[in-house]
VOZATOR-911343 format. One record per residue (C-alpha): residue number from 1; x, y, z. Coordinates in Angstrom, 1 decimal, always signed. Example, Ala and Ser with C-alpha at 12.3 -4.5 7.8 and 13.67 -1.06 7.14 Angstrom:
<drenzas>
<pos->1&east->+12.3&north->-4.5&up->+7.8>
<pos->2&east->+13.7&north->-1.1&up->+7.1>
</drenzas>
This chain:
<drenzas>
<pos->1&east->-31.3&north->-1.4&up->+7.7>
<pos->2&east->-34.1&north->-2.1&up->+5.1>
<pos->3&east->-35.1&north->-5.7&up->+4.4>
<pos->4&east->-34.1&north->-6.0&up->+0.7>
<pos->5&east->-32.7&north->-8.7&up->-1.4>
<pos->6&east->-29.6&north->-10.3&up->+0.0>
<pos->7&east->-26.5&north->-8.2&up->-0.5>
<pos->8&east->-22.8&north->-7.9&up->+0.5>
<pos->9&east->-22.4&north->-5.0&up->+3.0>
<pos->10&east->-19.0&north->-3.4&up->+3.3>
<pos->11&east->-18.6&north->-2.4&up->+7.0>
<pos->12&east->-15.8&north->-0.2&up->+8.3>
<pos->13&east->-14.2&north->-0.7&up->+11.7>
<pos->14&east->-12.8&north->+1.8&up->+14.2>
<pos->15&east->-9.1&north->+2.7&up->+13.7>
<pos->16&east->-7.7&north->+0.8&up->+16.7>
<pos->17&east->-8.2&north->+0.4&up->+20.4>
<pos->18&east->-9.7&north->+3.6&up->+21.9>
<pos->19&east->-11.1&north->+4.9&up->+18.6>
<pos->20&east->-14.7&north->+6.2&up->+19.0>
<pos->21&east->-17.6&north->+4.2&up->+17.8>
<pos->22&east->-19.1&north->+7.4&up->+16.6>
<pos->23&east->-16.7&north->+7.3&up->+13.7>
<pos->24&east->-19.1&north->+4.7&up->+12.2>
<pos->25&east->-22.2&north->+5.8&up->+10.4>
<pos->26&east->-25.5&north->+4.7&up->+11.9>
<pos->27&east->-26.1&north->+2.4&up->+8.9>
<pos->28&east->-22.8&north->+0.5&up->+9.6>
<pos->29&east->-23.8&north->+0.0&up->+13.3>
<pos->30&east->-27.2&north->-1.2&up->+12.2>
<pos->31&east->-25.7&north->-3.7&up->+9.7>
<pos->32&east->-23.5&north->-5.1&up->+12.5>
<pos->33&east->-26.7&north->-5.3&up->+14.7>
<pos->34&east->-28.8&north->-7.3&up->+12.3>
<pos->35&east->-26.4&north->-9.4&up->+10.2>
<pos->36&east->-25.5&north->-13.0&up->+11.2>
<pos->37&east->-22.7&north->-13.9&up->+8.8>
<pos->38&east->-19.5&north->-12.0&up->+8.4>
<pos->39&east->-16.3&north->-12.2&up->+6.3>
<pos->40&east->-13.4&north->-10.9&up->+8.4>
<pos->41&east->-9.6&north->-10.8&up->+8.4>
<pos->42&east->-9.3&north->-12.2&up->+11.9>
<pos->43&east->-12.2&north->-13.7&up->+13.8>
<pos->44&east->-10.8&north->-12.8&up->+17.2>
<pos->45&east->-10.5&north->-9.1&up->+16.3>
<pos->46&east->-13.9&north->-9.1&up->+14.6>
<pos->47&east->-15.6&north->-10.5&up->+17.6>
<pos->48&east->-14.0&north->-7.8&up->+19.8>
<pos->49&east->-15.2&north->-5.1&up->+17.4>
<pos->50&east->-18.8&north->-6.5&up->+17.3>
<pos->51&east->-18.9&north->-6.8&up->+21.1>
<pos->52&east->-17.8&north->-3.2&up->+21.5>
<pos->53&east->-20.2&north->-1.7&up->+18.9>
<pos->54&east->-23.2&north->-3.8&up->+19.7>
<pos->55&east->-22.7&north->-5.2&up->+23.2>
<pos->56&east->-26.1&north->-6.9&up->+23.4>
<pos->57&east->-25.4&north->-9.1&up->+20.3>
<pos->58&east->-25.1&north->-12.8&up->+20.9>
<pos->59&east->-21.7&north->-13.7&up->+19.4>
<pos->60&east->-22.1&north->-17.5&up->+19.6>
<pos->61&east->-24.9&north->-17.4&up->+17.1>
<pos->62&east->-22.8&north->-15.7&up->+14.4>
<pos->63&east->-20.9&north->-17.3&up->+11.5>
<pos->64&east->-17.5&north->-16.1&up->+10.4>
<pos->65&east->-15.4&north->-16.7&up->+7.3>
<pos->66&east->-11.7&north->-15.6&up->+7.5>
<pos->67&east->-10.3&north->-13.8&up->+4.5>
<pos->68&east->-6.7&north->-12.7&up->+4.6>
<pos->69&east->-3.5&north->-12.9&up->+2.6>
<pos->70&east->-3.2&north->-16.7&up->+3.3>
<pos->71&east->-6.8&north->-17.5&up->+2.1>
<pos->72&east->-6.9&north->-19.9&up->-0.9>
<pos->73&east->-8.5&north->-18.1&up->-3.9>
<pos->74&east->-10.7&north->-21.2&up->-4.5>
<pos->75&east->-12.4&north->-20.7&up->-1.2>
<pos->76&east->-13.5&north->-17.1&up->-1.6>
<pos->77&east->-16.4&north->-17.8&up->-3.9>
<pos->78&east->-17.9&north->-20.1&up->-1.2>
<pos->79&east->-18.0&north->-17.3&up->+1.3>
<pos->80&east->-20.8&north->-15.8&up->-0.8>
<pos->81&east->-23.0&north->-18.9&up->-0.4>
<pos->82&east->-25.3&north->-17.4&up->+2.3>
<pos->83&east->-26.3&north->-14.7&up->-0.2>
<pos->84&east->-27.5&north->-17.4&up->-2.6>
<pos->85&east->-29.8&north->-18.6&up->+0.2>
<pos->86&east->-31.2&north->-15.2&up->+0.8>
<pos->87&east->-29.0&north->-14.2&up->+3.8>
<pos->88&east->-27.1&north->-10.9&up->+3.5>
<pos->89&east->-23.3&north->-11.0&up->+4.3>
<pos->90&east->-21.1&north->-8.4&up->+6.0>
<pos->91&east->-17.5&north->-7.8&up->+5.0>
<pos->92&east->-16.1&north->-6.3&up->+8.2>
<pos->93&east->-12.8&north->-4.6&up->+8.0>
<pos->94&east->-10.0&north->-5.2&up->+10.5>
<pos->95&east->-9.4&north->-1.5&up->+10.7>
<pos->96&east->-10.8&north->+1.4&up->+8.7>
<pos->97&east->-12.6&north->+0.8&up->+5.4>
<pos->98&east->-13.0&north->-2.6&up->+3.7>
<pos->99&east->-10.8&north->-3.2&up->+0.6>
<pos->100&east->-8.5&north->-0.2&up->+1.2>
<pos->101&east->-5.2&north->-1.7&up->+2.1>
<pos->102&east->-7.3&north->-4.7&up->+3.0>
<pos->103&east->-7.8&north->-8.2&up->+1.4>
<pos->104&east->-11.6&north->-7.7&up->+1.1>
<pos->105&east->-11.3&north->-6.6&up->-2.5>
<pos->106&east->-11.0&north->-10.2&up->-3.6>
<pos->107&east->-14.5&north->-11.0&up->-2.2>
<pos->108&east->-16.0&north->-7.9&up->-3.7>
<pos->109&east->-14.7&north->-8.8&up->-7.1>
<pos->110&east->-16.2&north->-12.3&up->-6.8>
<pos->111&east->-19.6&north->-10.7&up->-5.8>
<pos->112&east->-19.6&north->-8.5&up->-8.9>
<pos->113&east->-19.0&north->-11.5&up->-11.1>
<pos->114&east->-22.1&north->-13.2&up->-9.5>
<pos->115&east->-24.2&north->-10.0&up->-10.0>
<pos->116&east->-24.5&north->-9.6&up->-6.2>
<pos->117&east->-25.4&north->-6.2&up->-5.0>
<pos->118&east->-22.5&north->-4.5&up->-3.1>
<pos->119&east->-23.4&north->-1.9&up->-0.5>
<pos->120&east->-20.5&north->+0.3&up->+0.9>
<pos->121&east->-21.2&north->+1.9&up->+4.3>
<pos->122&east->-19.6&north->+5.1&up->+5.6>
<pos->123&east->-16.9&north->+5.0&up->+8.3>
<pos->124&east->-13.3&north->+5.8&up->+9.0>
<pos->125&east->-10.4&north->+5.4&up->+6.6>
<pos->126&east->-6.9&north->+6.3&up->+7.7>
<pos->127&east->-5.9&north->+6.7&up->+4.0>
<pos->128&east->-8.6&north->+9.2&up->+3.1>
<pos->129&east->-8.4&north->+11.0&up->+6.5>
<pos->130&east->-4.6&north->+11.5&up->+6.0>
<pos->131&east->-5.2&north->+12.9&up->+2.5>
<pos->132&east->-8.0&north->+15.2&up->+3.7>
<pos->133&east->-5.8&north->+16.6&up->+6.5>
<pos->134&east->-2.6&north->+16.9&up->+4.5>
<pos->135&east->-3.3&north->+20.1&up->+2.6>
<pos->136&east->-2.0&north->+18.3&up->-0.5>
<pos->137&east->-3.6&north->+17.7&up->-3.9>
<pos->138&east->-6.9&north->+15.8&up->-3.3>
<pos->139&east->-7.9&north->+16.0&up->-7.0>
<pos->140&east->-5.0&north->+13.8&up->-8.1>
<pos->141&east->-3.4&north->+11.2&up->-5.8>
<pos->142&east->-2.1&north->+7.7&up->-5.8>
<pos->143&east->-2.2&north->+5.1&up->-3.0>
<pos->144&east->+0.9&north->+3.0&up->-3.3>
<pos->145&east->+0.4&north->+0.5&up->-0.4>
<pos->146&east->+3.5&north->-0.7&up->+1.3>
<pos->147&east->+6.9&north->+0.3&up->+0.0>
<pos->148&east->+9.7&north->-2.4&up->-0.4>
<pos->149&east->+11.4&north->-3.6&up->+2.8>
<pos->150&east->+14.9&north->-3.8&up->+1.3>
<pos->151&east->+16.6&north->-0.4&up->+1.6>
<pos->152&east->+17.9&north->-0.1&up->-2.0>
<pos->153&east->+14.5&north->-1.0&up->-3.5>
<pos->154&east->+12.7&north->+1.3&up->-1.1>
<pos->155&east->+14.9&north->+4.2&up->-2.0>
<pos->156&east->+14.4&north->+3.6&up->-5.7>
<pos->157&east->+10.6&north->+3.6&up->-5.2>
<pos->158&east->+10.7&north->+6.8&up->-3.1>
<pos->159&east->+12.6&north->+8.6&up->-5.9>
<pos->160&east->+10.1&north->+7.4&up->-8.5>
<pos->161&east->+7.2&north->+8.6&up->-6.3>
<pos->162&east->+8.8&north->+11.9&up->-5.7>
<pos->163&east->+9.5&north->+12.3&up->-9.5>
<pos->164&east->+5.9&north->+11.3&up->-10.4>
<pos->165&east->+4.5&north->+13.8&up->-7.8>
<pos->166&east->+6.6&north->+16.6&up->-9.2>
<pos->167&east->+5.8&north->+15.9&up->-12.8>
<pos->168&east->+2.1&north->+15.2&up->-12.4>
<pos->169&east->+1.3&north->+17.4&up->-9.3>
<pos->170&east->+0.0&north->+14.3&up->-7.6>
<pos->171&east->-0.1&north->+13.3&up->-3.9>
<pos->172&east->+1.7&north->+10.0&up->-3.3>
<pos->173&east->+0.3&north->+8.1&up->-0.3>
<pos->174&east->+1.9&north->+5.0&up->+1.3>
<pos->175&east->+1.9&north->+3.1&up->+4.5>
<pos->176&east->+4.2&north->+0.8&up->+6.5>
<pos->177&east->+4.0&north->-1.8&up->+9.3>
<pos->178&east->+4.2&north->+0.3&up->+12.5>
<pos->179&east->+7.4&north->-1.2&up->+13.8>
<pos->180&east->+9.2&north->-0.3&up->+10.5>
<pos->181&east->+8.0&north->+3.3&up->+10.5>
<pos->182&east->+11.3&north->+4.7&up->+11.8>
<pos->183&east->+13.3&north->+3.0&up->+9.0>
<pos->184&east->+10.9&north->+4.3&up->+6.3>
<pos->185&east->+11.0&north->+7.8&up->+7.7>
<pos->186&east->+14.8&north->+7.7&up->+7.7>
<pos->187&east->+14.8&north->+6.7&up->+4.0>
<pos->188&east->+12.5&north->+9.5&up->+3.2>
<pos->189&east->+14.5&north->+12.2&up->+5.0>
<pos->190&east->+17.8&north->+11.0&up->+3.5>
<pos->191&east->+16.7&north->+10.6&up->-0.1>
<pos->192&east->+13.9&north->+13.1&up->-0.8>
<pos->193&east->+14.5&north->+16.7&up->-1.8>
<pos->194&east->+14.5&north->+19.3&up->+1.1>
<pos->195&east->+11.6&north->+21.2&up->-0.6>
<pos->196&east->+9.4&north->+18.2&up->-0.9>
<pos->197&east->+6.4&north->+18.2&up->+1.5>
<pos->198&east->+5.7&north->+15.2&up->+3.7>
<pos->199&east->+2.6&north->+14.7&up->+5.8>
<pos->200&east->+2.8&north->+12.1&up->+8.6>
<pos->201&east->-0.6&north->+11.1&up->+10.0>
<pos->202&east->-0.3&north->+8.9&up->+13.1>
<pos->203&east->-2.9&north->+7.3&up->+15.4>
<pos->204&east->-5.8&north->+8.8&up->+13.3>
<pos->205&east->-9.0&north->+9.1&up->+15.4>
<pos->206&east->-7.2&north->+8.0&up->+18.6>
<pos->207&east->-6.6&north->+10.3&up->+21.6>
<pos->208&east->-2.9&north->+10.4&up->+20.5>
<pos->209&east->-3.7&north->+11.5&up->+17.0>
<pos->210&east->-1.0&north->+13.6&up->+15.3>
<pos->211&east->-1.2&north->+14.9&up->+11.7>
<pos->212&east->+1.5&north->+17.3&up->+10.5>
<pos->213&east->+2.7&north->+18.5&up->+7.0>
<pos->214&east->+6.2&north->+19.9&up->+6.8>
<pos->215&east->+9.0&north->+20.2&up->+4.3>
<pos->216&east->+11.6&north->+17.4&up->+4.4>
<pos->217&east->+14.2&north->+20.0&up->+5.6>
<pos->218&east->+11.9&north->+20.8&up->+8.5>
<pos->219&east->+11.3&north->+17.2&up->+9.5>
<pos->220&east->+15.0&north->+16.6&up->+9.6>
<pos->221&east->+15.3&north->+19.1&up->+12.4>
<pos->222&east->+12.4&north->+17.6&up->+14.4>
<pos->223&east->+12.0&north->+13.8&up->+13.8>
<pos->224&east->+8.8&north->+12.4&up->+15.3>
<pos->225&east->+8.6&north->+9.2&up->+17.3>
<pos->226&east->+6.7&north->+6.8&up->+15.2>
<pos->227&east->+7.6&north->+3.4&up->+16.5>
<pos->228&east->+4.5&north->+1.1&up->+16.7>
<pos->229&east->+2.2&north->+4.0&up->+15.8>
<pos->230&east->-0.1&north->+3.3&up->+12.9>
<pos->231&east->+0.8&north->+6.0&up->+10.3>
<pos->232&east->+0.0&north->+7.1&up->+6.8>
<pos->233&east->+2.6&north->+9.1&up->+4.8>
<pos->234&east->+1.7&north->+11.6&up->+2.0>
<pos->235&east->+4.4&north->+13.0&up->-0.3>
<pos->236&east->+4.1&north->+16.0&up->-2.5>
<pos->237&east->+6.9&north->+17.4&up->-4.5>
<pos->238&east->+6.9&north->+20.7&up->-6.4>
</drenzas>
């Protein structure tokens, strides 16, 4: 990594235990090797990532800031203070790419307000990997994050997404907490049209990876076991 003016580096992380380190670009590995200050979602997980990627790095000398959904907005600006002193900062994702289904976007927005250079580094993203492998429209797509937990609201959202996909020829992407995957899948199969296509991408980059696109009518005859398996869902209606 070149020695330039201090910047905020956006560093992806492997997609779970057992994911290959080779999924990270050499520049991402080098950033982890040389940086000394990191903003992370959970310090414990971040230390484990760093130990795995750069085993020789002395972890006790590192400084961490935690940024998650509970972090007070007033504190985030202070996380950038090392950059003002000439020390680059790494935003290390919990899993996959920073700021995609990840709280890091709040730090990045603050960096732009301060005219701090933001440098994204290549690495894995479950969201983009699922879209790439789905066979669906990659020119027009929407990432919708998590759908509502309550069944009635979830069904309403699914119907809106299916309608938007059909009218706009868009791929609609969403995710769920792994232990609620089965409930989400059941809602999809019960309420979406038989001819709508659904891609389920589970355990991306892991040895148990499974990515399949089928019609809703076909999924009904062969429901996959998704409990506690990180998954991305892509919906396309014609």
